[in-house]
N, CA, C and O atoms as a DFTB+ gen file, in Angstrom:
600 C
 N C O
     1  1     143.064      35.441      84.171
     2  2     143.178      36.699      85.125
     3  2     144.546      35.836      86.281
     4  3     144.989      34.689      86.353
     5  1     144.781      36.969      86.923
     6  2     145.679      36.582      87.841
     7  2     145.354      35.409      89.034
     8  3     145.890      34.351      89.362
     9  1     143.984      36.317      89.574
    10  2     143.437      35.306      90.731
    11  2     143.638      33.659      90.406
    12  3     144.017      32.838      91.242
    13  1     143.279      33.352      88.923
    14  2     143.066      32.027      88.651
    15  2     144.446      31.483      88.652
    16  3     144.365      30.299      88.977
    17  1     145.566      31.795      88.452
    18  2     146.867      31.135      88.531
    19  2     147.281      31.386      89.792
    20  3     148.141      30.621      90.229
    21  1     146.786      32.504      90.693
    22  2     147.070      32.419      92.089
    23  2     146.295      31.057      93.010
    24  3     146.814      30.318      93.847
    25  1     145.533      31.067      92.729
    26  2     144.592      30.175      93.439
    27  2     144.982      28.647      92.865
    28  3     144.992      27.834      93.790
    29  1     145.275      28.120      91.683
    30  2     145.499      26.977      90.876
    31  2     146.860      26.494      91.768
    32  3     147.068      25.450      92.386
    33  1     147.675      27.670      91.572
    34  2     149.236      27.398      92.283
    35  2     149.157      27.384      93.751
    36  3     150.079      26.726      94.233
    37  1     148.317      27.921      94.666
    38  2     148.081      27.514      95.800
    39  2     147.279      26.162      96.533
    40  3     147.571      25.627      97.602
    41  1     146.149      25.798      95.559
    42  2     145.784      24.590      95.699
    43  2     147.445      23.497      95.132
    44  3     148.237      23.050      95.963
    45  1     147.553      23.354      94.035
    46  2     149.042      22.333      94.270
    47  2     149.616      22.494      95.035
    48  3     149.678      21.444      95.675
    49  1     150.451      23.602      95.692
    50  2     151.161      23.489      96.637
    51  2     150.720      22.844      98.018
    52  3     151.240      21.904      98.618
    53  1     149.575      23.641      98.366
    54  2     149.012      22.940      99.529
    55  2     148.856      21.565      99.446
    56  3     149.011      20.806     100.403
    57  1     148.544      21.218      98.289
    58  2     148.465      19.438      97.902
    59  2     149.448      19.012      98.053
    60  3     149.262      18.038      98.784
    61  1     150.576      19.104      97.809
    62  2     151.991      18.467      97.481
    63  2     152.771      18.512      98.908
    64  3     153.445      17.614      99.413
    65  1     152.502      19.751      99.393
    66  2     153.307      20.114     100.931
    67  2     152.361      19.206     102.078
    68  3     153.045      18.554     102.867
    69  1     151.268      19.132     102.199
    70  2     150.714      18.497     102.997
    71  2     150.714      16.935     102.893
    72  3     150.910      16.258     103.902
    73  1     150.449      16.249     101.421
    74  2     150.572      15.051     101.448
    75  2     152.189      14.051     101.513
    76  3     152.459      12.868     101.721
    77  1     152.855      15.102     101.254
    78  2     154.678      14.743     101.099
    79  2     154.737      14.728     102.940
    80  3     155.077      13.646     103.418
    81  1     154.506      15.571     103.680
    82  2     155.053      15.323     105.149
    83  2     153.777      15.947     106.564
    84  3     153.902      16.725     107.509
    85  1     152.806      15.241     106.114
    86  2     151.470      15.603     107.028
    87  2     151.928      15.903     108.353
    88  3     151.698      17.040     108.764
    89  1     152.600      15.010     109.180
    90  2     153.134      15.105     110.539
    91  2     154.087      15.845     111.074
    92  3     154.017      16.132     112.269
    93  1     155.125      16.275     110.299
    94  2     156.097      16.812     110.443
    95  2     155.979      17.827     111.692
    96  3     154.892      18.305     112.019
    97  1     157.210      18.124     112.378
    98  2     156.963      19.573     112.927
    99  2     157.358      20.811     112.251
   100  3     157.203      21.890     112.823
   101  1     157.827      20.738     111.144
   102  2     157.777      21.851     110.197
   103  2     156.439      22.068     109.428
   104  3     156.089      23.117     108.888
   105  1     155.830      21.025     109.468
   106  2     154.338      21.417     108.713
   107  2     153.495      21.757     109.760
   108  3     152.441      22.271     109.386
   109  1     153.619      21.643     110.823
   110  2     152.677      22.168     111.924
   111  2     153.170      23.423     112.136
   112  3     152.344      24.328     112.262
   113  1     154.435      23.699     112.209
   114  2     154.558      25.016     112.517
   115  2     154.182      26.178     111.055
   116  3     153.862      27.338     111.311
   117  1     154.248      25.816     109.954
   118  2     153.616      26.299     108.835
   119  2     152.020      26.519     108.815
   120  3     151.371      27.426     108.295
   121  1     151.588      25.362     109.572
   122  2     150.052      25.392     109.616
   123  2     149.448      26.545     110.664
   124  3     148.387      27.170     110.664
   125  1     150.661      26.544     111.603
   126  2     149.852      27.602     112.655
   127  2     150.417      28.802     112.036
   128  3     149.625      29.732     111.884
   129  1     151.749      28.989     111.609
   130  2     151.860      30.543     110.941
   131  2     150.747      31.189     110.172
   132  3     150.381      32.364     110.125
   133  1     150.120      29.642     109.331
   134  2     149.295      30.423     108.263
   135  2     148.095      30.537     108.778
   136  3     147.269      31.246     108.204
   137  1     147.821      29.960     109.783
   138  2     146.382      30.238     110.343
   139  2     146.189      31.777     110.805
   140  3     145.359      32.650     110.552
   141  1     147.669      31.668     111.823
   142  2     147.695      33.270     112.433
   143  2     147.401      34.399     111.502
   144  3     146.508      35.240     111.602
   145  1     148.558      34.231     110.329
   146  2     148.148      35.154     109.054
   147  2     146.554      35.191     108.599
   148  3     146.025      36.249     108.259
   149  1     146.059      34.317     108.619
   150  2     144.927      33.938     107.959
   151  2     143.671      34.934     108.648
   152  3     142.834      35.635     108.081
   153  1     143.928      34.671     110.156
   154  2     143.120      35.408     110.978
   155  2     143.727      37.396     110.928
   156  3     143.055      38.428     110.954
   157  1     144.732      37.246     110.877
   158  2     145.065      38.655     110.457
   159  2     144.241      39.513     109.292
   160  3     143.824      40.671     109.282
   161  1     144.190      38.430     108.308
   162  2     143.736      39.308     107.170
   163  2     142.116      38.955     107.088
   164  3     141.411      39.483     106.228
   165  1     141.704      38.220     107.848
   166  2     140.172      38.063     108.005
   167  2     139.585      39.634     108.862
   168  3     138.589      40.342     108.711
   169  1     140.996      39.697     109.950
   170  2     140.316      41.073     110.615
   171  2     140.755      41.973     110.043
   172  3     140.377      43.008     110.592
   173  1     141.798      42.295     108.623
   174  2     141.562      43.468     107.951
   175  2     140.593      43.777     106.836
   176  3     140.212      44.848     106.363
   177  1     140.331      42.628     106.583
   178  2     138.914      42.348     105.267
   179  2     137.913      42.872     106.033
   180  3     137.301      43.708     105.369
   181  1     137.295      42.701     107.593
   182  2     136.207      43.495     108.173
   183  2     136.124      44.732     108.774
   184  3     135.095      45.385     108.949
   185  1     138.067      45.238     109.309
   186  2     137.770      46.111     109.540
   187  2     137.892      47.657     108.400
   188  3     137.423      48.793     108.475
   189  1     138.792      46.921     107.380
   190  2     138.998      48.024     106.395
   191  2     138.630      47.219     105.084
   192  3     139.485      46.702     104.365
   193  1     137.265      47.167     104.845
   194  2     137.185      46.420     103.404
   195  2     137.245      46.750     102.315
   196  3     136.924      45.976     101.413
   197  1     137.897      48.640     101.954
   198  2     138.540      48.806     100.788
   199  2     139.548      48.380     100.369
   200  3     139.926      48.601      99.218
   201  1     140.313      47.546     101.379
   202  2     141.515      47.229     101.059
   203  2     141.299      45.744      99.996
   204  3     142.040      45.462      99.055
   205  1     140.427      45.163     100.324
   206  2     139.779      43.892     100.044
   207  2     140.063      43.992      98.309
   208  3     140.735      43.425      97.448
   209  1     138.970      45.225      98.453
   210  2     138.295      45.526      97.271
   211  2     139.606      46.000      96.798
   212  3     139.880      45.008      96.123
   213  1     140.530      46.710      96.661
   214  2     141.829      47.114      96.295
   215  2     142.677      45.781      95.525
   216  3     142.954      45.465      94.368
   217  1     142.876      45.279      96.757
   218  2     143.775      43.940      95.919
   219  2     142.939      43.021      95.176
   220  3     143.503      42.041      94.691
   221  1     141.421      43.194      94.963
   222  2     140.521      42.272      94.300
   223  2     140.981      42.690      93.011
   224  3     141.527      41.919      92.222
   225  1     140.728      44.121      92.746
   226  2     141.149      44.814      91.171
   227  2     142.504      44.548      91.086
   228  3     142.751      44.123      89.958
   229  1     143.704      44.625      91.937
   230  2     144.772      44.313      91.576
   231  2     144.794      42.710      91.020
   232  3     145.475      42.544      90.008
   233  1     144.296      41.827      91.433
   234  2     144.526      40.224      91.097
   235  2     143.529      40.096      90.203
   236  3     143.341      38.896      90.008
   237  1     142.624      40.928      89.414
   238  2     141.556      40.407      88.556
   239  2     140.335      40.498      88.833
   240  3     139.497      40.594      87.937
   241  1     139.968      40.483      90.303
   242  2     138.406      40.273      90.218
   243  2     137.618      41.465      90.394
   244  3     138.177      42.558      90.305
   245  1     136.429      41.387      90.626
   246  2     135.775      42.560      90.155
   247  2     135.312      43.103      91.495
   248  3     135.212      44.330      91.485
   249  1     134.972      42.457      92.763
   250  2     134.665      42.868      93.905
   251  2     135.865      42.476      94.887
   252  3     136.764      41.815      94.367
   253  1     135.989      42.788      96.188
   254  2     136.451      42.104      97.313
   255  2     135.853      40.984      97.891
   256  3     136.390      39.972      98.340
   257  1     134.590      41.310      97.820
   258  2     133.757      39.875      98.482
   259  2     133.824      38.600      97.729
   260  3     133.492      37.503      98.180
   261  1     134.332      38.868      96.415
   262  2     134.843      37.697      95.372
   263  2     135.585      37.435      96.086
   264  3     135.350      36.575      96.936
   265  1     136.603      37.989      96.024
   266  2     138.142      37.652      96.432
   267  2     137.896      36.928      97.797
   268  3     138.638      35.952      97.901
   269  1     137.033      37.124      98.930
   270  2     137.202      36.672      99.924
   271  2     136.274      35.221      99.873
   272  3     136.175      34.362     100.749
   273  1     135.738      35.268      98.735
   274  2     134.845      33.795      98.701
   275  2     135.849      32.868      97.871
   276  3     135.526      31.682      97.815
   277  1     136.901      33.211      97.287
   278  2     137.757      32.398      96.700
   279  2     138.396      32.403      97.993
   280  3     137.629      31.831      98.768
   281  1     139.413      32.770      98.574
   282  2     139.908      32.855      99.662
   283  2     139.198      31.790     100.509
   284  3     139.991      30.959     100.951
   285  1     138.178      31.632     100.783
   286  2     137.185      30.777     102.040
   287  2     137.784      29.259     101.047
   288  3     138.550      28.448     101.568
   289  1     137.335      29.121      99.770
   290  2     137.557      27.975      98.956
   291  2     138.837      27.358      99.064
   292  3     138.970      26.138      98.970
   293  1     139.787      28.144      99.258
   294  2     141.047      27.809      99.234
   295  2     141.461      27.526     100.697
   296  3     142.376      26.726     100.891
   297  1     140.853      28.127     101.734
   298  2     141.204      27.806     103.486
   299  2     140.259      26.449     103.175
   300  3     141.014      25.485     103.050
   301  1     138.899      26.078     103.016
   302  2     138.188      24.929     102.971
   303  2     138.936      23.977     102.633
   304  3     139.061      22.918     103.249
   305  1     139.520      24.313     101.564
   306  2     140.623      23.306     100.817
   307  2     141.602      22.676     102.018
   308  3     141.611      21.499     102.379
   309  1     142.266      23.559     102.442
   310  2     143.306      23.193     103.169
   311  2     142.543      22.380     104.395
   312  3     143.009      21.328     104.832
   313  1     141.283      22.993     104.924
   314  2     141.067      22.296     106.363
   315  2     140.515      20.896     105.692
   316  3     140.674      19.956     106.470
   317  1     140.114      20.650     104.867
   318  2     139.433      19.469     104.294
   319  2     140.867      18.778     104.489
   320  3     141.092      18.260     105.583
   321  1     141.921      18.739     103.417
   322  2     143.245      17.934     103.674
   323  2     143.361      17.794     104.531
   324  3     143.518      16.629     104.898
   325  1     143.375      18.903     105.534
   326  2     144.334      18.647     106.823
   327  2     143.402      17.536     107.784
   328  3     143.755      16.666     108.581
   329  1     142.130      17.968     107.343
   330  2     141.411      16.748     108.416
   331  2     141.311      15.319     108.066
   332  3     141.123      14.454     108.922
   333  1     141.440      15.066     106.775
   334  2     141.451      13.746     105.798
   335  2     142.908      12.957     106.586
   336  3     143.028      11.800     106.989
   337  1     143.936      14.154     106.599
   338  2     145.122      13.613     106.567
   339  2     145.439      12.922     108.127
   340  3     145.938      11.869     108.523
   341  1     144.728      14.397     108.892
   342  2     144.400      13.439     110.695
   343  2     143.925      12.362     111.107
   344  3     144.288      11.812     112.147
   345  1     142.871      11.851     110.170
   346  2     141.654      10.985     110.245
   347  2     142.781       9.767     109.973
   348  3     142.840       8.683     110.552
   349  1     143.497      10.189     109.105
   350  2     144.053       8.883     108.323
   351  2     145.465       8.352     109.147
   352  3     145.812       7.176     109.036
   353  1     146.083       9.119     109.810
   354  2     146.948       9.502     110.965
   355  2     146.659       8.316     112.152
   356  3     147.367       7.372     112.503
   357  1     145.025       8.860     112.725
   358  2     144.645       8.495     113.669
   359  2     144.418       7.019     113.289
   360  3     145.034       6.153     113.910
   361  1     143.580       6.694     112.319
   362  2     143.548       5.053     112.140
   363  2     144.220       4.484     111.909
   364  3     144.098       3.260     111.943
   365  1     145.380       5.164     111.520
   366  2     146.775       4.018     111.359
   367  2     147.247       3.805     112.865
   368  3     147.713       2.681     113.054
   369  1     147.221       4.822     114.220
   370  2     147.587       4.618     114.988
   371  2     146.831       3.446     115.887
   372  3     147.339       2.494     116.480
   373  1     145.368       3.867     115.776
   374  2     144.399       2.940     116.596
   375  2     144.756       1.478     115.587
   376  3     145.286       0.639     116.315
   377  1     144.651       1.120     114.567
   378  2     145.054      -0.194     113.863
   379  2     146.366      -0.735     114.841
   380  3     146.297      -1.770     115.504
   381  1     147.776       0.312     114.798
   382  2     148.496      -0.449     115.383
   383  2     148.644      -0.591     117.203
   384  3     149.640      -0.958     117.827
   385  1     147.460      -0.218     117.687
   386  2     147.553       0.039     118.996
   387  2     146.556      -1.348     119.244
   388  3     146.852      -2.175     120.106
   389  1     145.493      -1.470     118.486
   390  2     144.908      -2.682     118.297
   391  2     145.734      -4.038     117.825
   392  3     145.436      -5.192     118.134
   393  1     146.763      -3.646     117.061
   394  2     147.550      -5.207     116.406
   395  2     148.346      -5.331     118.571
   396  3     148.215      -6.327     119.282
   397  1     149.160      -3.812     119.055
   398  2     149.840      -4.581     120.182
   399  2     149.368      -5.222     121.038
   400  3     149.883      -6.179     121.616
   401  1     148.280      -4.728     121.213
   402  2     146.796      -5.420     122.589
   403  2     146.772      -6.629     121.974
   404  3     147.365      -7.407     122.722
   405  1     146.420      -7.156     121.066
   406  2     145.651      -8.504     120.562
   407  2     147.247      -9.218     120.591
   408  3     147.290     -10.327     121.123
   409  1     148.386      -8.730     120.126
   410  2     149.789      -9.342     120.476
   411  2     150.077      -9.563     121.843
   412  3     150.705     -10.534     122.264
   413  1     149.533      -8.503     122.641
   414  2     150.075      -8.966     124.066
   415  2     149.135      -9.386     124.829
   416  3     149.268      -9.278     126.048
   417  1     147.976      -9.961     124.266
   418  2     147.312     -10.563     125.393
   419  2     146.922     -11.810     124.452
   420  3     145.802     -12.287     124.635
   421  1     147.688     -12.346     123.527
   422  2     147.440     -13.454     122.816
   423  2     148.025     -14.620     123.763
   424  3     149.018     -14.399     124.456
   425  1     147.336     -15.944     123.770
   426  2     148.027     -16.819     124.623
   427  2     148.016     -18.219     123.406
   428  3     147.230     -18.511     122.506
   429  1     149.251     -18.835     123.894
   430  2     149.450     -20.222     122.845
   431  2     148.575     -21.272     123.079
   432  3     148.099     -21.478     124.195
   433  1     148.338     -21.928     122.134
   434  2     147.567     -23.393     122.332
   435  2     147.885     -23.960     123.377
   436  3     149.006     -23.739     123.834
   437  1     147.073     -24.767     123.988
   438  2     147.524     -25.706     124.538
   439  2     147.652     -27.252     124.158
   440  3     147.359     -27.627     123.023
   441  1     147.898     -27.739     124.698
   442  2     148.557     -29.269     124.185
   443  2     148.101     -30.462     124.782
   444  3     148.283     -31.653     124.532
   445  1     147.243     -29.633     125.925
   446  2     146.211     -30.833     126.680
   447  2     144.963     -31.178     125.722
   448  3     144.095     -30.323     125.546
   449  1     144.898     -32.211     125.217
   450  2     143.670     -32.996     124.560
   451  2     142.610     -33.111     125.292
   452  3     141.541     -33.204     124.689
   453  1     142.600     -33.140     126.944
   454  2     141.297     -33.250     127.446
   455  2     140.702     -31.697     127.195
   456  3     139.481     -31.584     127.091
   457  1     141.503     -30.563     127.103
   458  2     140.670     -29.574     126.946
   459  2     140.121     -29.088     125.746
   460  3     139.494     -28.031     125.685
   461  1     140.360     -29.908     124.687
   462  2     140.052     -29.812     123.303
   463  2     140.811     -28.871     122.782
   464  3     140.294     -28.140     121.937
   465  1     142.135     -28.676     123.139
   466  2     143.475     -27.804     122.270
   467  2     142.862     -26.614     122.408
   468  3     142.826     -26.082     121.299
   469  1     142.352     -25.921     123.250
   470  2     142.200     -24.758     123.514
   471  2     142.888     -23.963     124.879
   472  3     142.957     -24.506     125.982
   473  1     143.266     -22.898     124.658
   474  2     144.371     -22.520     125.916
   475  2     143.204     -21.611     126.785
   476  3     142.596     -20.719     126.193
   477  1     142.969     -21.864     128.052
   478  2     142.612     -20.752     128.564
   479  2     142.998     -21.010     130.083
   480  3     142.492     -21.762     130.916
   481  1     144.117     -20.089     130.160
   482  2     144.685     -19.655     131.670
   483  2     143.920     -19.215     132.506
   484  3     143.445     -18.118     132.213
   485  1     143.460     -19.850     133.892
   486  2     143.049     -19.132     134.843
   487  2     143.704     -18.390     135.731
   488  3     143.188     -17.558     136.476
   489  1     145.129     -18.746     135.653
   490  2     145.636     -18.247     136.888
   491  2     146.381     -16.565     136.477
   492  3     146.913     -15.815     137.295
   493  1     146.208     -16.308     134.984
   494  2     146.301     -14.955     134.819
   495  2     145.344     -13.984     134.709
   496  3     144.353     -14.331     134.066
   497  1     145.345     -12.900     135.133
   498  2     144.271     -11.587     135.638
   499  2     144.372     -11.510     133.993
   500  3     145.455     -11.675     133.431
   501  1     143.107     -11.238     133.242
   502  2     142.775     -10.397     132.376
   503  2     143.278      -8.998     132.329
   504  3     143.310      -8.495     133.452
   505  1     143.687      -8.205     131.356
   506  2     144.116      -6.893     130.951
   507  2     142.875      -5.778     131.547
   508  3     142.984      -4.675     132.083
   509  1     141.584      -6.674     131.159
   510  2     140.366      -5.862     131.515
   511  2     139.233      -6.486     132.025
   512  3     138.856      -7.599     131.658
   513  1     138.527      -5.606     133.096
   514  2     137.717      -6.282     133.826
   515  2     136.506      -6.769     133.321
   516  3     135.841      -7.610     133.925
   517  1     136.137      -6.209     132.080
   518  2     134.850      -6.672     131.462
   519  2     135.335      -7.849     130.633
   520  3     134.479      -8.701     130.393
   521  1     136.458      -8.031     130.191
   522  2     136.649      -9.335     129.557
   523  2     136.879     -10.545     130.731
   524  3     136.381     -11.660     130.576
   525  1     137.451     -10.298     131.568
   526  2     137.073     -11.233     133.011
   527  2     135.312     -11.718     132.960
   528  3     134.879     -12.868     132.886
   529  1     134.686     -10.692     133.013
   530  2     133.204     -11.056     133.284
   531  2     132.553     -11.474     132.304
   532  3     131.413     -11.865     132.557
   533  1     133.063     -11.545     130.764
   534  2     132.353     -12.080     129.738
   535  2     132.869     -13.588     129.714
   536  3     132.104     -14.480     129.347
   537  1     134.085     -13.843     130.083
   538  2     134.835     -15.421     130.269
   539  2     134.142     -16.076     131.071
   540  3     133.949     -17.229     130.684
   541  1     133.511     -15.725     132.397
   542  2     132.725     -16.406     133.390
   543  2     131.751     -16.708     133.037
   544  3     131.229     -17.809     133.207
   545  1     131.219     -15.587     132.353
   546  2     129.476     -15.823     132.308
   547  2     129.050     -16.570     130.666
   548  3     129.241     -15.869     129.672
   549  1     128.571     -17.770     130.522
   550  2     128.346     -18.018     129.200
   551  2     127.240     -17.015     129.008
   552  3     126.480     -16.353     129.716
   553  1     127.640     -17.310     126.989
   554  2     126.505     -16.451     126.391
   555  2     125.744     -17.364     125.799
   556  3     126.122     -18.320     125.122
   557  1     124.234     -16.922     126.178
   558  2     123.116     -17.551     125.529
   559  2     123.110     -17.992     124.419
   560  3     123.622     -17.293     123.545
   561  1     122.591     -19.169     124.091
   562  2     122.626     -19.158     122.424
   563  2     121.183     -18.582     121.874
   564  3     120.108     -18.407     122.446
   565  1     121.663     -18.343     120.390
   566  2     120.556     -17.437     120.049
   567  2     120.368     -17.944     118.431
   568  3     121.382     -18.532     118.055
   569  1     119.629     -17.881     117.703
   570  2     119.032     -18.342     116.739
   571  2     119.321     -17.382     115.562
   572  3     119.402     -16.172     115.772
   573  1     119.462     -17.856     114.441
   574  2     119.727     -16.596     113.459
   575  2     118.626     -15.292     113.308
   576  3     118.890     -14.300     112.629
   577  1     117.318     -15.473     114.078
   578  2     116.256     -14.525     113.817
   579  2     116.547     -13.469     114.982
   580  3     115.825     -12.488     115.161
   581  1     117.704     -13.769     115.778
   582  2     118.275     -12.698     116.883
   583  2     117.099     -13.236     118.366
   584  3     117.223     -12.627     119.428
   585  1     116.178     -14.231     118.261
   586  2     115.894     -14.214     119.001
   587  2     116.239     -16.083     120.113
   588  3     116.274     -17.173     119.542
   589  1     116.412     -15.922     121.504
   590  2     116.511     -17.285     121.951
   591  2     116.288     -18.663     121.720
   592  3     115.105     -18.976     121.589
   593  1     117.190     -19.625     121.634
   594  2     116.491     -20.829     121.112
   595  2     116.259     -21.496     122.199
   596  3     116.990     -21.544     123.189
   597  1     114.500     -22.406     121.925
   598  2     114.065     -22.800     123.033
   599  2     113.992     -24.677     122.883
   600  3     113.597     -25.357     123.830
């Protein structure tokens, strides 16, 4: 069938295209253009279902509804790959941000033996107010079972 070749080729091209350049400007432009084309084809399928049936017969599918189902499977695969790549990119950015904050807020160890070798400079204002509140109030001791020790 012609539809099998078309769907397999589409899946391979989408996979290679989005894996190689998932966040380039060119890829984002193709995504937007593809979405607009998908919207127009969806409107055409709703307004003129005979066109979908005609196209289905041309590519070797029995009904237009089956062709729409195949196209929705391809669209869902595109959406899934796109979402996966976005989340992977966001996770990478969050990791870089957390590392940058950790490096920015890092303090050198103190050489003062009276303080036990720990650096705690009280003259600096912490970057986050919640951090200051945690540093000022001692945490209660707890046992392994989660209750407080007596």
